C-alpha positions, 0 to 999 in steps of 0.5 A, a space after each residue: 543535544 539541544 533543548 528548545 526553550 519553548 515547546 511547539 503549541 498544540 494548536 499547530 497540530 490542529 492546523 496541520 490536521 485541518 489541512 489534511 481533512 480539508 484535502 480529504 473532504 475535497 477529494 471524497 465529496 467534490 472530486 468523488 472518484 467512484 469505487 470501481 474506476 480507480 486503476 490501481 486495483 485497490 478496490 478489487 483487492 480490498 473487497 476480495 480480502 473483506 469477503 474472504 475474511 468474512 467467509 472464514 469467520 462466518 462460514 468456516 470455508 476450507 475447514 478452518 483455513 482461509 484458503 485465499 488464492 495466492 495469499 502468500 504473494 503479499 501478506 497485506 495483513 493490516 489492509 485485509 483486516 481493515 477492508 473486512 472491518 469496513 465491509 462489516 461496519 457498512 452493514 451496521 448491526 444487521 448480521 447479513 450473511 456473507 453472500 448476501 452482503 457481498 451481493 449488496 456491497 458489490 452492487 453499491 460499494 459507496 458506503 463501504 468506500 466512505 468507511 474505508 476512506 475514514 479509516 485511512 484518514 484516521 490512521 494518518 491523523 494518528 500518525 501525524 499527531 504522534 510525530 508532532 508530539 514526539 518533536 514538540 519539545 524541540 520547538 515549533 519549526 522542528 515539530 512542523 518539519 517532522 510532521 510535514 515530512 510524512 506527506 512530502 511524498 505524493 503517494 503518501 497522500 494517495 494511500 495514506 489519506 484517500 484510499 485503502 491499500 497496502 501502503 496506506 499503513 506506511 505512515 502509522 507503521 513509520 510513526 510506531 517504528 520511529 518511536 520503537 527505534 528511539 526507545 532502543 537504538 536512539 536512547 539518549 541515556 541508559 540501556 533499553 529494557 527487554 520489552 523495548 527490544 521485543 516491541 521493536 521486533 514485533 513492530 518490524 514484523 508488523 511493517 513486513 505484514 504490510 508488504 514484502 519490501 518493509 522487511 528492510 526495516 528489520 534488516 536495517 535495525 539489525 545493522 543499527 544493533 551491530 553499529 551500537 556494539 561496534 561503537 561501544 554503545 552496547 557490549 557484545 553481551 548486551 547486543 546478543 541479548 537485545 538481538 534475542 529479544 528482537 527475534 522473540 518479537 519477530 517470532 510472535 509477530 510471525 505467529 499472528 501473521 500465520 494465524 490470519 494468513 492460514 486460518 490457524 497456526 500451520 505456517 504453510 503460507 508463512 514459509 511460502 511467503 518467505 520463499 517467494 519474497 526471497 525469490 522476488 528480491 534475489 531472482 530475475 524479475 520479469 515486469 511483463 504481464 500477458 496482455 492484448 496479443 503481446 506482453 505489456 511491459 510496465 516501465 516508467 522513467 523517474 517521475 518527479 514524485 520519486 525525484 523529490 523523495 530522492 532529493 529529500 533522502 540525499 539531503 537528510 543523509 548528507 545532513 546526518 553524515 556531516 553531523 557525524 563527521 563534524 563531531 567524530 571526536 565526540 564519542 558520546 555523541 557518536 554512541 548516542 546517534 550513530 546506531 539510529 542513523 545507521 538504521 535510517 540510512 540503510 532503509 533509505 538506500 534499500 528503498 531506492 535499490 528496490 525501486 530500481 528493480 521494481 519501478 513503481 512509486 508504491 515501493 518507495 512508500 516504505 522509504 518515505 514513511 521514515 522521512 520524519 525520523 530522519 528529520 527528527 534526527 537532524 533537528 535533535 542533533 544540529 544546534 540552532 533554531 535558525 537551522 530548524 526554521 531553514 529545514 522546516 520551510 522546504 519540508 512544508 513546501 514539498 508537502 504542499 506540492 505533493 498534496 496539490 499534485 495528488 488532488 490534480 491526479 485524482 481530478 485526472 482520474 475522474 476525467 478518465 472515469 467519465 470517459 469510461 462511464 460513457 463508453 460503458 453506457 454505450 456498450 451495455 446498450 448494445 443488443 444481446 441475444 438470450 444466452 450471449 455474454 459480454 467479455 471484459 478483459 484485464 485493466 478495463 476500469 469498469 465494474 464488469 471486470 473489477 467485480 469479477 476480479 474482487 471475487 477471485 480474491 475472495 478465496 472461494 471459487 463458488 462465489 463467482 457463480 453464487 455472487 458474480 452471476 447475480 450481480 452481472 448475469 450477462 458479463 464474464 471475465 476474459 482471463 488474459 493469463 489463461 486465455 479462457 473464460 470461466 462459466 459455472 466455475 469451469 474454464 472454457 476456450 473462447 471458441 466454446 463461449 457464446 460471447 457477442 462482445 469483448 472489451 479490451 483496454 486501449 485502442 487496439 488493432 487486430 494484430 494486437 488482440 489476443 490470439 483467440 480474437 484474431 480473424 473470424 471476421 470480428 469487428 473492432 470499434 474504438 470507444 474512448 479508452 477501450 476497444 470493443 470487439 463484436 463477434 463476426 457471423 
């Protein structure tokens, strides 16, 4: 192992943080994307989670159970709690009742949106500082490379800086997991204490509580533990003891997860969640969602963001493999470094396997969150300051490219929002007779649909009428999965509903419309990025 003669100055982390804050401020205050016009459903899920938790805490819905719809599909525990925290902080000390606060917030989410963004920014800055301080003794180049690696993947900017969503907790989870690995499998000397292994298991479940695929971190840690035993870093007895302490941390983490998912220690949703996630990972995956008359197949070619991440992973993995091969005869080095390298390589590989099954950039955030750990391993194990400088330059360049790319993407989203605003204004100006409704379909990026979707995720069906009808008295959701419309808490066929207009995403022909809207002499009008159906006589 090498020791750098001079630690990185602390002002460097201030400079990195200033760049992140300036990027955040530009997107938040200059680009200024509105809350309900983002196409990733972060707004709807976050608001639904917040209202659900507030009901649970203040109104005791479901006899103490949280009762959120399909809560087990995605645990998203940190996302849920942060969404609720922003929801309440936006109210100040007024202690407004949930239904009244929900009505006010749905009408004007600007304050809660700003608080959400401040929370996300704070979490990422904390992760950035922890990684910088970790690598600081290795020198300025190494510290910059390790910290900047956190933002070489563009979605880490989107979710880790600008918007609150499930992957927003990838950076902070990655930093904590890296530190837990270093205190256990990555120790330079001595055996880890029981509390260190316990913490590793607990942090691993914390990562799993973000999203299903983060369970790969825990599984990879198990692989690293096996490697530590095989190379003689730990005896079999020590390895079994470490595994038991890790499992205890896992159990404690699952207990807390059960409390927040179920509302009490029933483990109902925990068992559903584990079973559901296993079926997703090992079963046949369908990427089709019901849409306008035919299944919408969501597929994509490999985007450049994933390409850069793939290049980073291959480079880091190759560097690890080469370092281990060069010093294969140095068993002291192998015992110290192989277990942690095993964990990181398994995580990197599993992330891309998951991406092949679910081609969404969100599923690679769990891989990108541990890029700093790989860079740290390389800087710590390869000799020579020049090598570290060579590594730091491309890492910082990739981080800059990713940041600028995400700013450009937010500007494109703002352009889409402006088009949607104009179309929405024209639609709302169309005449409605008394008792008639406008229907809004899935993925129409307007408040009229997204507010209803948020209320679905609030867990209490009564809120659709109690709150939704107060906010949107003339608008209802057309559910693409049921092919029906919910009015007064009950589902109705389209033919039973006094609708006048229906809005769908995209420019659709009559043959592409859902079956209930085909025929009948309905008129189709293309308005920007949506299609308006006016009911025939």
